[in-house]
Every structure is written in structure tokens, then in C-alpha cells.
N, C-alpha and C positions, 0 to 999 in steps of 0.2 A: 528527377524517377520521382515516384510516390507510390508503397505502402500496396499491396491489395489484399484486401480482407478475406478472398477468395484463398489467400497461399499461407495463413498461418491455423491454427487449429486454438481458439480461445475458451481454456477451463474459468469458470466462474462462480467457487465456492460460495454457502453465506456462510458459512461454518466455519471453526479452527479443524474439529474434526473431519469436516468434508476436504479441507484443503492440505493435509498432513495424508489425506487420504488418495488425493490426486496427485499429488507429489510421487509417495509412494509408488505408482502406477504407473507416473514420467517424472521419474527422476532428471530429465536432460529438460524439463520445463522448466522457461522463464519465468521464475515470481517478482508481478510487479506491481509495484502498491501507490507509485505517483505516474511516472509515465511520461517526463519531459523527457529526460535524454531516449529513452525507447521509441520517442517519434520522431529524435534527430534518424534513429536507426531504422525505423520505419519507413521515412521516406526515400531514404538510401536506397533502399531496398535491401535492408543487409538482413533481414529479419525472416525471408522467405521460408515456407519447410520449416519453423519451429512452435513449438507447443509455447502457448503463452498462457500464464496460471496468474489472473486478476485477481488480486485479494483487496479490493476496496469495496466489498460488500462484504467484509470480517469487522461489523462494527464494534467490536468486540473489545477490538485490538484500536478503538479508536477513543478509548477514555480516559478522562482525568479525574482519579482521585487522590480525594485530599486525605493524608496521612497523618498522624500526630507528630512527627518531626517532618515530615515533607511533603512530595509526592508520590505520583505512579501515574507516566505515560503512557499511554500505549505507543506504541509503536508507528500505526499508521494514525495516527493525533495530529494534525497539521499543526503550523505557526500560525495559520488566524486562529486556531481555537485556542489555543495557548495566551494567544494575544487579548481576546477576547472573556478567557476567565478571570470571574470577579476574585477567586480566591488567590489566584496566580497576580492578580496588577496589583492588590493590595498589600502580601508579605511576598512577595516573589518579583519584584519590580521590572528589576536587570533582565527575569526572564521574557516577562510578557514586551 
């Protein structure tokens, strides 16, 4: 079975305040950051009539910030970004 895009409501905020507002208005929404597991459920027809809160456009949550004594890695940062980051590769090679 394949998922039907007409069977879900997709919310796509572009800022953190928009995401929080959308979640407050739709507390039953499914927050989605990656999508691998979601696609399995989608293809099995398990997410019909659901509200999906797509967080992929929140660029501020995808940043890597180098601090004096470490790193701050955003919750949407991908493993590929971590691998390619020059400071991480140099100072934290096991993480990369």
C-alpha cells in the first residue's frame, strides 16, 4: 500500500516561532525532522488523516557552532554536515 498525499495535512513552518505556534494549534501533529521511519509508516498506510509538522525548513536548528570548550550542534544537523565540518574533523575526529 502506498501513502496518499491527500490523506494528510502538511504544515511547513520556516521559523521556530512558527513551528511552536503550529504545534500549539495542532498538538496532535506529528513532528517530522528526517522522514525515514515516517516513510515506512506512510507506505503502510498508517498515517492517514494525520497532521504532519515538517521541521526540515528550520535552518536555525541545523547549525554547528564552535564554542571555546566544545560544540553546539543543532537538533536538525545531519551526520553528513558533522562529517564535513572542518573544526569537527580536526578537533573531534571520532565524532566526524
